[in-house]
VOGU-3710 file (C-alpha; in Angstrom, 3 decimals, decimal comma):
1> mqfistrgqt> 0,349/80,658/23,688  -0,775/83,538/25,894  -3,827/83,726/28,160  -5,936/86,810/28,813  -8,458/87,848/31,466  -12,168/88,089/30,709  -12,097/91,519/32,354  -9,259/92,860/30,226  -7,201/94,532/32,958  -4,446/91,932/33,410
11> dplgfseava> -1,394/91,491/31,200  -1,372/88,227/29,182  0,379/85,298/30,851  1,867/82,017/29,661  0,242/78,687/30,536  2,228/77,830/33,657  1,905/81,310/35,103  -1,840/81,469/34,395  -2,288/78,093/36,119  -0,239/79,202/39,123
21> vglapdgglf> -2,181/82,457/39,475  -5,599/80,786/39,011  -7,845/83,832/39,282  -6,653/86,860/37,289  -5,574/89,838/39,440  -8,420/91,934/37,984  -10,919/89,358/39,258  -11,502/87,841/35,823  -10,937/84,348/34,454  -8,184/83,369/32,057
31> lperlpdfsg> -8,936/82,227/28,508  -6,660/81,457/25,557  -5,837/84,577/23,545  -7,033/82,581/20,551  -8,630/79,159/20,242  -6,828/76,602/18,051  -8,665/74,765/15,283  -8,567/70,975/15,668  -10,909/70,176/12,769  -8,066/69,014/10,528
41> elarfeglay> -6,484/66,800/13,183  -9,434/64,638/14,255  -8,472/61,716/12,025  -5,001/61,738/13,557  -6,513/61,474/17,038  -8,444/58,277/16,248  -7,398/55,383/18,454  -5,219/57,358/20,870  -5,329/56,267/24,505  -6,756/58,824/26,920
51> aelcgeflgr> -3,436/60,125/28,288  -2,010/60,358/24,760  -5,017/62,344/23,533  -4,752/64,644/26,524  -1,109/65,290/25,712  -1,908/66,078/22,069  -4,697/68,459/23,072  -2,978/70,294/25,915  0,229/70,544/23,939  -1,428/73,313/21,906
61> fatdlepavl> -1,927/75,359/25,088  0,940/74,443/27,424  3,557/75,704/24,997  5,949/76,649/27,806  6,320/73,008/28,905  8,764/70,642/27,233  6,954/67,856/25,315  8,645/65,181/27,432  7,537/66,911/30,643  3,971/67,212/29,371
71> kdlmarsyrn> 3,891/63,549/28,331  5,061/62,483/31,787  2,442/64,697/33,459  -0,331/63,117/31,393  0,829/59,564/32,118  0,986/60,201/35,874  -2,340/62,031/35,953  -4,408/59,192/34,461  -2,669/56,066/35,704  -4,766/55,921/38,895
81> fshpavaple> -8,101/55,549/37,094  -9,686/52,138/37,669  -11,118/51,602/34,162  -8,686/50,858/31,303  -10,542/53,306/29,027  -10,339/56,024/31,739  -13,611/57,536/30,416  -15,665/54,599/29,091  -18,631/55,237/26,802  -21,514/52,911/27,654
91> qlgedlfvle> -24,434/52,407/25,237  -27,889/52,110/26,805  -30,055/52,462/23,694  -29,803/52,951/19,944  -29,152/56,675/20,349  -28,434/56,878/24,080  -24,974/56,684/25,613  -23,495/57,384/29,021  -19,990/58,808/29,350  -18,738/57,488/32,696
101> lfhgptlafk> -16,487/60,042/34,357  -16,303/58,514/37,835  -13,480/55,989/37,610  -10,864/58,276/39,167  -9,537/58,221/42,745  -12,515/60,113/44,251  -15,206/58,623/41,982  -16,231/61,921/40,356  -15,578/63,758/37,093  -13,488/66,382/38,891
111> dfalqllgnl> -10,616/63,871/39,037  -9,939/64,371/35,315  -8,799/67,931/35,860  -7,578/67,802/39,429  -5,222/64,843/39,130  -3,558/66,857/36,356  -3,647/70,142/38,260  -2,057/68,510/41,310  0,814/67,267/39,176  1,173/70,676/37,518
121> yeqqcrvrgq> 1,435/72,315/40,949  4,051/69,771/42,050  6,027/70,423/38,864  5,933/74,187/39,425  7,056/73,916/43,051  9,989/71,722/42,003  11,066/73,963/39,116  10,666/77,249/40,998  11,871/76,024/44,382  8,837/77,623/46,034
131> tlnvlgatsg> 5,970/76,501/48,237  2,319/76,994/47,303  -0,950/77,386/49,219  -3,959/76,176/47,236  -7,460/77,440/48,044  -10,747/76,152/46,673  -14,464/76,061/47,407  -16,682/73,059/46,754  -20,322/72,081/46,671  -19,316/68,437/46,918
141> dtgaaaihgl> -16,941/66,703/44,503  -14,360/69,388/43,647  -12,911/69,470/47,146  -12,279/65,747/47,401  -10,761/65,592/43,925  -8,528/68,614/44,599  -7,358/67,169/47,900  -6,574/63,776/46,395  -4,656/65,457/43,593  -2,370/67,076/46,179
151> lgkpgvaifi> -2,213/64,520/49,004  1,235/64,536/50,535  2,825/66,514/47,713  5,872/68,404/49,034  5,719/72,165/49,312  1,934/72,381/48,937  -0,878/72,961/51,434  -4,516/72,803/50,355  -7,510/74,543/51,946  -11,012/73,586/50,813
161> lypdgriapl> -14,129/75,541/51,812  -17,468/73,720/51,806  -20,960/74,426/53,193  -21,227/72,693/56,562  -24,038/70,111/56,593  -24,940/70,710/52,940  -22,921/68,051/51,164  -23,280/64,270/51,196  -21,668/62,597/54,240  -19,329/60,515/52,077
171> qerqmactga> -18,291/63,619/50,131  -17,289/65,237/53,432  -15,406/62,132/54,562  -13,387/62,112/51,331  -12,091/65,552/52,313  -11,880/65,302/56,082  -10,612/61,740/56,641  -7,360/61,722/54,661  -5,026/62,049/57,658  -2,667/64,126/55,479
181> envfalavdg> -0,890/66,982/57,207  -1,086/69,271/54,177  -4,912/69,057/53,884  -7,400/71,381/55,606  -11,153/70,837/55,212  -12,870/74,112/56,147  -16,608/73,833/56,884  -18,197/77,270/56,464  -21,408/78,461/58,065  -23,376/79,115/54,886
191> tfddaqaalk> -23,984/78,011/51,327  -21,530/77,174/48,565  -22,188/80,611/47,078  -21,136/82,191/50,398  -17,918/80,149/50,335  -17,216/81,045/46,711  -17,807/84,766/47,345  -15,407/84,703/50,314  -12,813/82,867/48,211  -12,950/85,529/45,519
201> evfgdqafrq> -12,557/88,248/48,155  -9,451/86,524/49,504  -7,981/86,394/46,009  -8,848/90,069/45,581  -6,302/90,941/48,293  -3,228/91,006/46,056  -0,755/91,609/48,884  -2,029/88,593/50,851  -2,172/86,505/47,717  1,445/87,177/46,808
211> rhrlsavnsi> 2,738/86,919/50,380  1,267/83,441/50,828  1,788/82,260/47,211  -1,925/81,526/46,844  -3,421/79,659/43,869  -7,020/78,776/42,981  -8,057/75,158/42,473  -11,703/75,849/41,581  -13,001/75,554/38,036  -11,981/79,193/37,741
221> nlarvlaqcv> -8,511/77,719/37,094  -7,783/77,591/33,379  -6,125/74,150/33,505  -9,292/72,556/34,843  -11,477/73,686/31,971  -8,917/72,701/29,333  -8,436/69,252/30,881  -12,197/68,689/30,832  -12,365/69,454/27,097  -10,517/66,196/26,464
231> yylyawlrlp> -13,194/63,754/27,601  -15,694/65,314/25,197  -13,210/64,798/22,380  -12,447/61,248/23,564  -16,173/60,372/23,606  -16,793/61,962/20,191  -13,982/59,879/18,688  -15,466/56,667/20,102  -18,941/57,142/18,701  -19,760/55,435/15,390
241> qskrsniefv> -18,971/57,738/12,450  -22,664/57,794/11,476  -23,670/59,318/14,816  -21,004/61,956/15,355  -22,664/64,819/13,469  -25,913/64,536/15,448  -24,573/64,348/18,973  -25,946/66,252/21,963  -23,966/66,115/25,176  -26,248/66,271/28,220
251> vptgnfgnvl> -24,337/67,805/31,093  -25,383/67,944/34,754  -23,859/71,213/35,932  -24,144/73,882/38,585  -21,011/76,009/38,175  -21,083/75,857/34,339  -17,467/74,708/34,032  -18,253/71,192/32,840  -20,504/72,233/29,959  -18,300/75,218/29,103
261> agwllrkmgv> -15,431/72,804/28,385  -17,518/70,983/25,782  -18,716/74,235/24,236  -15,131/75,513/23,917  -14,195/72,278/22,162  -17,002/72,925/19,675  -15,515/76,367/19,041  -12,214/74,611/18,310  -13,671/72,799/15,330  -15,119/69,558/16,719
271> pirsfkiatn> -18,575/69,161/15,083  -20,815/68,738/18,130  -24,480/69,512/17,412  -25,581/70,816/20,808  -25,441/70,740/24,603  -28,204/70,341/27,141  -27,620/71,892/30,554  -29,201/69,639/33,180  -29,911/71,382/36,490  -31,533/70,375/39,742
281> qndilyrlft> -34,124/72,505/41,550  -31,515/75,264/42,011  -32,029/76,177/38,409  -30,425/79,544/37,697  -28,822/78,191/34,501  -32,111/76,663/33,327  -33,823/80,015/33,853  -31,030/81,865/32,065  -31,072/79,694/28,961  -34,874/79,611/28,725
291> tgeyrlapva> -35,678/83,255/29,592  -32,479/85,271/29,077  -32,638/86,407/32,710  -29,801/85,744/35,168  -31,415/86,118/38,591  -30,372/85,002/42,063  -32,740/82,872/44,119  -32,397/81,134/47,503  -30,451/77,864/47,472  -32,565/74,858/48,427
301> pslapsmdiq> -30,631/71,768/49,613  -31,251/68,856/47,236  -30,483/65,220/46,475  -27,874/66,490/44,004  -25,834/68,727/46,350  -22,946/69,449/43,971  -25,423/71,505/41,915  -26,777/73,545/44,837  -25,388/76,755/43,347  -26,825/80,118/42,333
311> vasnferfly> -23,722/81,984/41,117  -22,064/79,976/38,332  -18,458/81,193/38,165  -17,684/79,851/34,711  -20,599/81,681/33,152  -18,201/84,639/32,958  -16,126/82,804/30,356  -19,188/82,152/28,208  -20,312/85,739/28,730  -16,973/86,998/27,365
321> yavgrdptrv> -17,673/85,319/24,031  -21,405/86,125/24,105  -20,682/89,876/24,199  -18,162/89,739/21,371  -15,017/89,407/23,540  -15,631/92,862/25,003  -14,160/92,980/28,548  -15,775/96,352/29,275  -19,226/94,858/28,740  -18,278/91,853/30,855
331> rdilrtfret> -17,325/94,154/33,732  -20,515/96,201/33,365  -22,790/93,129/33,336  -21,081/91,550/36,331  -21,229/94,825/38,254  -24,965/95,086/37,650  -25,490/91,482/38,721  -23,372/91,947/41,844  -25,287/95,073/42,855  -28,838/93,916/42,036
341> giyrfeqfda> -28,746/90,108/41,889  -30,266/90,177/38,404  -29,281/90,876/34,826  -31,669/90,787/31,869  -30,109/90,225/28,464  -31,960/92,237/25,824  -30,703/89,868/23,130  -29,475/86,600/24,572  -28,212/84,070/22,041  -28,357/80,635/23,667
351> dcfsasrctd> -26,241/79,389/20,744  -26,287/75,575/20,774  -27,627/75,248/24,331  -30,906/74,015/25,748  -31,683/73,316/29,401  -33,746/71,152/31,719  -34,458/71,126/35,456  -35,272/68,340/37,878  -36,789/68,394/41,368  -35,806/65,937/44,088
361> qgisaiikrv> -38,973/63,961/43,374  -38,027/63,850/39,709  -34,490/62,701/40,522  -35,765/59,728/42,517  -38,227/58,789/39,784  -35,513/58,958/37,109  -33,054/56,816/39,092  -35,793/54,194/39,392  -36,854/54,455/35,741  -33,321/54,243/34,323
371> yqkygyvcdp> -32,594/51,211/36,488  -35,798/49,442/35,482  -35,477/50,253/31,760  -31,742/49,829/31,199  -30,440/48,027/34,290  -28,191/51,037/34,837  -27,712/52,754/38,209  -27,013/56,497/38,066  -26,229/58,938/40,852  -28,606/61,868/41,600
381> htacgfadlg> -26,618/64,385/39,525  -26,443/62,116/36,493  -30,167/61,426/36,897  -30,862/65,091/36,104  -29,318/64,434/32,698  -31,987/61,873/31,819  -34,807/64,440/32,072  -36,381/65,515/28,763  -33,938/63,852/26,345  -34,353/64,786/22,690
391> sdrvsvvlat> -35,712/62,039/20,420  -34,191/63,369/17,189  -30,547/63,228/18,201  -27,851/61,049/19,738  -27,730/61,809/23,460  -24,553/61,330/25,493  -25,311/61,834/29,179  -22,289/62,683/31,302  -22,232/60,460/34,406  -20,523/62,795/36,837
401> aspakfpeai> -20,236/60,671/39,994  -20,421/57,092/41,199  -23,790/56,064/42,664  -21,813/54,643/45,612  -21,297/58,211/46,852  -25,060/58,595/47,378  -26,218/55,273/48,859  -29,277/56,662/50,641  -30,753/58,205/47,487  -30,037/55,091/45,422
411> haatglepth> -31,533/52,756/48,033  -34,681/54,867/48,344  -35,217/54,758/44,564  -34,154/51,209/43,701  -33,695/49,164/46,877  -30,019/48,684/45,954  -27,163/49,590/48,283  -24,206/50,626/46,104  -20,794/50,452/47,759  -17,162/51,043/46,866
421> pslealkskp> -14,133/49,804/48,827  -12,526/53,251/49,062  -15,706/54,737/50,514  -16,288/51,871/52,937  -12,779/52,405/54,320  -13,624/56,024/55,160  -16,522/55,164/57,442  -14,282/54,088/60,321  -11,903/57,053/60,120  -12,213/60,184/62,291
431> vakhvirada> -13,477/63,365/60,632  -10,935/66,211/60,869  -12,630/69,439/59,818  -12,327/73,042/60,860  -15,547/75,042/61,252  -14,970/78,582/60,029  -16,933/81,727/59,235  -17,667/82,353/55,554  -15,740/85,614/55,410  -12,419/86,592/53,927
441> asikafiaeh> -10,840/87,706/57,222  -11,393/84,335/58,899  -10,100/82,411/55,898  -6,993/84,566/55,568  -6,210/84,176/59,261  -6,452/80,405/58,972  -4,210/80,256/55,902  -1,665/82,554/57,547  -1,497/80,211/60,556  -1,481/76,862/58,760
451> gv> -0,048/77,535/55,312  3,374/76,579/53,965
//
């Protein structure tokens, strides 16, 4: 299978090459040239373990990898999850479920894709005999998951940009307390959007990119989105047959990658009724899907810091399909948005999406309410998913992070003090971070000095 850029000015690439490149040279994001149809294979998938299902699914895309190699990659990628189901589906009410995605090494949903991506990078370095410098930007959980997917792997250095002072302390410690020589936590003087813009500018320098063998680990990387499709399929297969046709996945999201993965799965023939985009007070996606207007606004720090985003990178992939797979229109819309900070869609089809928003006050109230009603403790991001649930459908809320990563918010709402051994161990370790300007020149200079 070949993969094409949303902006239409890059030659199609195979799976391994598209993963290695990350961001397309024309600035676009890779997508499959065509989406496979899994509707006739769902019965065959029943009862498969998580790693087996992932192998079956990704085998339709990673056609340049030998089946035995792919099977080994899947087994290694999901063996470090603490729950035997990997992604357990917990039932809270008759038509209310929680899909727990925080049982990986860094206690966040990003582990599903980034454990796999780390192993893919290691495989590529071994096969090609080359080193690789991996660059990413994070608003909280991506960085830790990316780092722990690449800890100590030979031939790879990883650089993660994050907004200094704007992520949870334990999220920072997961990145900056590893002690690994191939890990660089880069604290930028700005917001996540500033870090993400600088990252894209670095990748826009093709000579630098090729000279330093640079790859993107953000959700702009194709492998991450495809890997995340699998837990939607896994959850759908574990629901009672009578509930599957009326399911709405409720997805806390800021960068749009998590919900995009589910939506792509729906386009591949899995009968999912709808998706609800759950945002915090930085609600650009809520405003888009309720008004048809994509407009920048200032970022306000919140109790759900991983969603403190105003420019959702993965929206470009959805946009590509929304405009009839027309890369010229994609380029025109993105140019207008870049120049003005706003784009109004004359006819915006929200398809199967709805959206909700939640303030910090609302997050605290929901954490308390969910605990009192169901005896279930959710983190601040997951709490956004419990706002405005539909009563006429089966709701599956994606639990994106462990409450132990946000002990202050949980204690304030419930009086509980959630802990986790891996997080407790970090508290006594020194923080090793590098404060850096949020501009491409500073980032490139650092990579040139410290890269492999």
